[in-house]
KOLMARBA-903368 format. One line per field, with one value per residue: x, y, z of N, C-alpha, C, O in turn; residue in one letter. Coordinates in steps of 0.2 Angstrom, whole numbers, plus 5000, padded with zeros to 4 digits. Layout:
<recs>
nxx <- [X ...]
nyy <- [Y ...]
nzz <- [Z ...]
caxx <- [X ...]
cayy <- [Y ...]
cazz <- [Z ...]
cxx <- [X ...]
cyy <- [Y ...]
czz <- [Z ...]
oxx <- [X ...]
oyy <- [Y ...]
ozz <- [Z ...]
res <- [A ...]
</recs>
This chain:
<recs>
nxx <- [5033 5044 5055 5071 5072 5061 5056 5061 5055 5042 5042 5045 5032 5023 5023 5026 5013 5004 5008 5001 4990 4985 4986 4978 4966 4965 4964 4954 4944 4947 4939 4929 4923 4928 4920 4904 4893 4881 4865 4852 4840 4822 4815 4821 4824 4830 4835 4849 4848 4850 4861 4870 4871 4867 4882 4890 4888 4892 4904 4911 4904 4915 4927 4925 4922 4935 4946 4942 4946 4958 4961 4955 4963 4972 4974 4968 4984 4989 4984 4989 5003 5003 4997 5004 5015 5012 5018 5031 5037 5035 5019 5013 5029 5037 5044 5056 5056 5065 5063 5070 5065 5060 5050 5053 5048 5048 5059 5069 5061 5055 5047 5037 5033 5017 5017 4999 4988 4990 4990 4995 5002 5005 5009 5017 5024 5040 5048 5052 5041 5031 5027 5015 5003 4998]
nyy <- [5113 5098 5090 5086 5071 5068 5069 5057 5045 5049 5046 5032 5027 5033 5023 5011 5011 5014 5000 4992 4994 4990 4976 4972 4976 4964 4954 4958 4957 4944 4935 4940 4934 4920 4915 4914 4923 4918 4914 4916 4903 4899 4892 4887 4873 4867 4875 4873 4873 4887 4892 4887 4892 4906 4907 4904 4917 4926 4924 4925 4941 4943 4943 4947 4962 4963 4964 4973 4984 4986 4988 4999 5008 5004 5014 5026 5030 5030 5039 5049 5052 5054 5066 5078 5074 5083 5094 5095 5091 5097 5105 5093 5092 5072 5059 5049 5035 5025 5012 5010 5007 4996 4985 4969 4963 4976 4979 4983 4990 5003 5017 5026 5041 5056 5072 5080 5090 5096 5085 5070 5057 5037 5031 5022 5005 4995 4980 4973 4970 4966 4973 4985 4996 5009]
nzz <- [4959 4953 4962 4952 4955 4959 4951 4938 4947 4947 4932 4933 4940 4933 4923 4929 4933 4921 4915 4928 4925 4911 4916 4925 4918 4914 4920 4926 4913 4911 4922 4923 4911 4914 4926 4931 4936 4948 4944 4954 4961 4955 4966 4983 4986 5001 5014 5015 5001 5000 5007 4999 4988 4990 4998 4984 4978 4986 4985 4971 4969 4979 4970 4961 4965 4971 4961 4954 4964 4963 4950 4948 4959 4951 4940 4946 4952 4940 4935 4944 4944 4929 4928 4938 4931 4916 4922 4918 4909 4893 4882 4870 4867 4865 4876 4878 4887 4895 4907 4924 4935 4948 4945 4938 4926 4918 4917 4901 4895 4883 4886 4876 4878 4877 4879 4874 4874 4886 4891 4898 4887 4888 4872 4867 4868 4871 4873 4885 4890 4879 4864 4861 4857 4866]
caxx <- [5037 5044 5062 5074 5073 5052 5050 5064 5053 5033 5042 5044 5025 5018 5029 5022 5003 5001 5006 4996 4981 4983 4986 4972 4959 4965 4963 4944 4939 4948 4935 4919 4925 4930 4917 4900 4887 4876 4859 4845 4833 4815 4813 4824 4820 4826 4839 4858 4851 4851 4865 4873 4867 4871 4890 4892 4887 4898 4914 4908 4904 4919 4931 4924 4926 4942 4947 4939 4948 4964 4961 4952 4970 4980 4971 4972 4993 4994 4983 4991 5011 5002 4993 5010 5020 5010 5019 5037 5034 5031 5017 5016 5033 5037 5052 5059 5060 5068 5061 5073 5061 5063 5049 5059 5042 5048 5065 5071 5055 5052 5038 5034 5027 5017 5009 4998 4985 4992 4986 4999 4999 5008 5008 5020 5027 5044 5053 5050 5032 5031 5027 5009 5004 4994]
cayy <- [5112 5092 5091 5078 5063 5065 5067 5049 5044 5051 5039 5025 5028 5030 5015 5003 5011 5012 4991 4988 4993 4983 4970 4972 4976 4960 4949 4960 4954 4936 4931 4938 4928 4911 4915 4915 4924 4913 4914 4911 4897 4900 4891 4884 4865 4869 4878 4874 4875 4894 4893 4888 4899 4915 4907 4905 4921 4929 4923 4930 4947 4948 4940 4955 4970 4966 4965 4981 4989 4983 4992 5007 5010 5007 5020 5029 5029 5031 5045 5054 5052 5058 5073 5075 5074 5089 5101 5094 5084 5103 5101 5093 5085 5069 5060 5043 5031 5019 5009 5012 5006 4987 4977 4963 4966 4983 4980 4982 4994 5010 5021 5033 5045 5065 5078 5079 5094 5094 5077 5062 5049 5035 5032 5014 5003 4990 4980 4967 4967 4965 4977 4986 5003 5010]
cazz <- [4952 4957 4959 4947 4957 4960 4939 4937 4952 4943 4928 4933 4944 4926 4919 4932 4934 4916 4916 4931 4922 4907 4919 4929 4914 4909 4925 4928 4910 4911 4927 4919 4904 4917 4929 4928 4940 4950 4945 4958 4956 4956 4971 4984 4988 5007 5017 5012 4994 4998 5009 4994 4982 4992 4997 4977 4978 4987 4983 4962 4969 4982 4965 4956 4968 4971 4952 4953 4964 4959 4942 4950 4961 4946 4935 4949 4953 4932 4934 4948 4941 4924 4930 4942 4926 4916 4920 4916 4899 4888 4879 4863 4867 4868 4877 4878 4891 4896 4913 4925 4941 4954 4940 4933 4922 4915 4913 4897 4892 4884 4885 4871 4882 4874 4883 4872 4877 4894 4895 4901 4886 4884 4865 4864 4872 4867 4878 4888 4891 4872 4859 4860 4858 4871]
cxx <- [5042 5052 5066 5073 5066 5051 5054 5055 5045 5035 5039 5035 5021 5019 5023 5014 5000 5001 5001 4988 4980 4984 4981 4968 4959 4963 4954 4940 4939 4941 4931 4919 4926 4925 4910 4893 4882 4873 4856 4841 4827 4813 4819 4824 4821 4833 4847 4857 4854 4855 4871 4875 4872 4881 4894 4893 4892 4902 4913 4911 4910 4926 4931 4926 4934 4945 4948 4944 4955 4964 4957 4960 4975 4980 4975 4979 4994 4990 4987 4997 5007 5001 5002 5014 5019 5012 5028 5037 5029 5026 5016 5024 5032 5043 5049 5061 5061 5066 5068 5069 5064 5058 5054 5055 5044 5052 5064 5066 5057 5048 5041 5031 5025 5015 5005 4987 4985 4987 4992 4998 5006 5007 5012 5025 5031 5050 5050 5044 5027 5029 5019 5009 4999 4988]
cyy <- [5104 5095 5086 5073 5063 5066 5061 5046 5043 5047 5035 5024 5027 5025 5010 5004 5009 5003 4988 4988 4992 4977 4969 4972 4970 4955 4950 4956 4946 4935 4936 4934 4918 4910 4919 4915 4922 4916 4911 4907 4901 4901 4886 4876 4865 4874 4878 4873 4882 4897 4891 4890 4907 4914 4909 4914 4927 4930 4926 4937 4948 4946 4948 4959 4968 4964 4973 4986 4989 4986 4998 5009 5009 5011 5026 5033 5030 5040 5052 5057 5055 5067 5078 5081 5080 5096 5100 5092 5092 5099 5101 5089 5077 5066 5049 5040 5026 5017 5008 5008 4997 4982 4975 4966 4969 4983 4979 4986 4999 5010 5026 5035 5052 5069 5083 5084 5094 5090 5073 5056 5044 5031 5024 5015 4996 4989 4973 4964 4968 4972 4983 4991 5004 5016]
czz <- [4956 4956 4955 4950 4958 4953 4936 4942 4952 4938 4926 4938 4937 4924 4922 4934 4927 4914 4920 4930 4918 4912 4924 4926 4913 4915 4925 4922 4908 4918 4924 4914 4910 4922 4929 4938 4941 4947 4949 4957 4961 4965 4973 4988 4996 5009 5013 5005 4994 5001 5003 4989 4983 4996 4988 4975 4981 4985 4975 4966 4975 4978 4962 4959 4970 4965 4950 4957 4963 4953 4946 4953 4955 4940 4941 4950 4946 4935 4938 4945 4935 4925 4932 4933 4918 4914 4920 4910 4896 4883 4871 4860 4866 4872 4879 4884 4893 4903 4918 4933 4943 4951 4938 4929 4917 4913 4906 4888 4891 4881 4882 4874 4876 4878 4878 4873 4883 4895 4895 4897 4882 4877 4863 4869 4869 4871 4879 4891 4885 4869 4858 4862 4863 4869]
oxx <- [5044 5054 5062 5074 5063 5046 5052 5050 5041 5031 5035 5033 5018 5014 5018 5010 4996 4996 4996 4983 4974 4981 4980 4963 4953 4960 4949 4935 4935 4937 4931 4915 4925 4923 4909 4891 4878 4875 4856 4836 4826 4811 4823 4823 4816 4836 4849 4862 4859 4855 4877 4881 4876 4885 4898 4897 4895 4905 4916 4917 4911 4931 4934 4932 4937 4947 4952 4947 4958 4969 4961 4963 4980 4985 4980 4979 5000 4994 4988 4997 5009 5004 5005 5015 5024 5011 5031 5035 5023 5027 5018 5025 5027 5049 5044 5066 5056 5067 5072 5074 5068 5060 5059 5057 5043 5053 5060 5066 5060 5045 5046 5025 5029 5010 5007 4982 4980 4982 4995 4994 5010 5004 5011 5028 5028 5055 5046 5042 5021 5030 5018 5011 4995 4984]
oyy <- [5105 5099 5081 5069 5057 5065 5059 5046 5039 5043 5033 5018 5022 5022 5008 5000 5005 5000 4985 4984 4990 4972 4963 4970 4969 4950 4946 4954 4943 4935 4933 4929 4912 4904 4924 4911 4922 4921 4905 4909 4903 4905 4883 4876 4864 4877 4882 4872 4883 4903 4894 4889 4910 4918 4913 4917 4932 4935 4931 4939 4954 4946 4953 4960 4973 4959 4976 4992 4995 4989 5002 5013 5011 5011 5029 5039 5029 5045 5058 5063 5061 5072 5081 5087 5081 5100 5105 5097 5093 5094 5105 5086 5075 5069 5046 5040 5022 5022 5005 5007 4993 4977 4979 4971 4967 4986 4976 4986 5002 5008 5030 5033 5053 5067 5089 5081 5093 5090 5073 5051 5045 5026 5021 5019 4991 4992 4969 4959 4970 4977 4983 4994 5000 5018]
ozz <- [4961 4953 4953 4946 4958 4950 4931 4938 4954 4937 4922 4939 4936 4923 4920 4935 4926 4912 4917 4932 4919 4910 4926 4929 4912 4913 4924 4924 4904 4914 4919 4914 4909 4922 4926 4943 4937 4945 4949 4953 4967 4969 4969 4994 5000 5004 5009 5001 4990 5001 5003 4986 4981 4996 4986 4971 4978 4983 4975 4965 4976 4982 4961 4959 4972 4969 4946 4955 4963 4953 4945 4949 4953 4936 4941 4948 4944 4936 4936 4944 4935 4923 4927 4931 4915 4910 4922 4906 4896 4881 4867 4855 4865 4871 4880 4886 4892 4907 4915 4937 4940 4952 4937 4926 4911 4908 4904 4882 4895 4877 4884 4875 4872 4880 4877 4873 4886 4899 4889 4900 4878 4879 4858 4872 4866 4872 4875 4893 4885 4872 4852 4867 4864 4873]
res <- [M P S T E E V V S L F E R L A E G W Q E R K D T D K D L S A Y R N R V E K P E P A P L F Q D L D A L L D Y H Q R R L E Y V Q G L Q M R K E A N A N A V A D Y E D A A E R L V G V L P Q G S H V Y Y D Y Q G T R K D L R G T R F T I E N R H A K I M V L D V V G S T G S S P A]
</recs>
């Protein structure tokens, strides 16, 4: 069972993970909408044309992979904190958590968090990140 200090840290991590997951989802979606996957030509007129295509494809794949990894890390951080909080917040209970961590973009943000069927969920977020249901 986590100590009181660890519980505070877990709530910070949960809030930060929630925001990071939201941010990386948005970044990944924007990248896919903004950057087109290079399509291969049926015939490359010369090696330079093939190399140009190859470079554009590498840049696209690397950009996409970087965003996917950031999103996966954010999801993993959020889920780890949530799993560890299941034993702290009683099932069926809610808590209002006013973010107290170091991220300036989350200061003044209130999270409504629930343990629903042994799963920690962010139900609502109000404050500097905007008012948006989870």
